[in-house]
N, C-alpha and C positions, 0 to 999 in steps of 0.2 A: 815229248813222249817217244820213247823208243818203239821201233816197229814191233818188237816182241811183246812189249807191254800193251800196245794198242791191239795187237792180235788177241791177246788174252782177255782184254776188256771187252772187245767185240764178241768173243766167244761167250763171255758171261751174259751179255745182252741176249744172245741167241738162246742160251740155256734158260734164261728167265722167261722168254717168250714161249719156249717149249713147255716149261712148268705151268705157265698160265693156261695154255691149251689143254694140257693133261688134267689140270684141276677142273676146268670147265667140263671137259668130257666125262671125267670120273664122277663129278657131282651130278650130272644129268643121268648117268647110267646106274648109279647105286640107289638102293632103297634103304640102306642101313645108316642110321644116324651117326654112328661113330665114324663111319667112312666119310660121311659128309663133312664132319668136323676135321678129319685129316685133310681132305681136299681144300677146305677153307684155310687151314694152316699153310698148306703148300702155296696157295694163291697169295696169301699175305706175305710169305717169304719172297715169292717171285716179284711182287710189287716193290718190296723193299730193295731187292737186288737191282731191279731195273732202274729205280729212282737213283740209287747211288751210282750206278754206271753212267746214267745220263748226266748227273752232277759232275762226275769226273771228266766226261767228254766235253761238257760246257767249259769247265775250268781250263782244260787244255786249249780249247778253241779260242777262249777269251784271253789267253796268254797269262792267266793267273799262275802264281808260283805253285809248284807241286808240293803236296804235303811230304814232309820227310818220311822216308821209310824207316823201318826198325833198325836197319844197319846204320843209317845216318844218325838216328837218335842215340844209339849206343856209343858212337864215336864222340858225341858232344859232351 
């Protein structure tokens, strides 16, 4: 994994954690059901982002081949 890729992936992990904290705080502070639904949606997306980032980091750590990017797919 290139340093630039790793930096971006780690930034995604950080953003997912920030989204989770924001969703927790927002859900606690609001009394409006539609906003609770919005914060639940944000939390769900953050969990999905975090899980995918963790899978990618594990794949790299375990030496598994990287998935081809769109540029590679177009060339084939």
